[in-house]
N, C-alpha and C positions, 0 to 999 in steps of 0.2 A: 633092155632097160627094165628095171624093176617096177612093179605097179606103183609104188610110193613115189619112185623118182619121176615116172611119167606124170603122175598127178601134180607133183611139185613144178614140173616143167610147164605143164598146160596152165597151171595157176599163175606162174609168173608171166606167161605170155598174155593171159587174160588181164593181168594187172597193167601190162603195157597198153593193151587195147583200151582199157577203161581210161587211161591217161589221154589217149590220142582221140578216142571217140566217147567223151563222157556221157552224151545223150543215149548211148546204146550199150546198156550193161550186160547183155547176154549174147555174145558172139558165138558162132558155130565154128568148131574146127573142121576144115575141109581137107587138109592135107599136112603130113608132117614128114620132114626128111632129115637125115643126118649128113652133115658135110664134115668130112675128116680132113684136118689140116696136118696134124701130126698123129700117127696111129697111137691109140691108147694102149696102155699096159695095165693089167689088173693084178692084184694080189690073189692068194688062194681063196679069200672069202668073196671075190668078185667086185671089190672096191678098186676104183681107179688110182694109180700111183703116178703115171706119167701119160702125157698126150694132150692134144688140143683138138676139139671138135665143136661143132655148132649144131644145135637143134633149130630147125627152120619150120616155122607153122604158118600156114595160110589160114586166116580167119574171116568170116563173112558175117555181117549183120547190119540191119537197118540200112540196106543199100550201099554199104561200105565193104571194101575188101582191103585187108592189110596183111603183110607178111612180117611176122615177128622172128626175131632171132634171139637165141640164148647161147652164149659162149662159154665152153668149159675149158679150163686150163689146170693141169696138175703136174707138179714136179718142174716147174719153169724156173730158170735162173734169171731170165731177162723179161722185161715187160713186153707185152704183146698188145 
């Protein structure tokens, strides 16, 4: 994953966190995994053209632990 994409994923997950735990604005990322649902296919520039996968991150802060998911889907003909 490119650095700018990783930053965007973590940022989106932190936004989810702030919605669920509004009194704790600065969670710490403890773990990040990728779950592949449908193998991704990339073009020559490294951009995804097909596939489905999830980024799963565990965040902790202010005595709370949450697992945040961000799902990617490219080139899909049906809803998922």
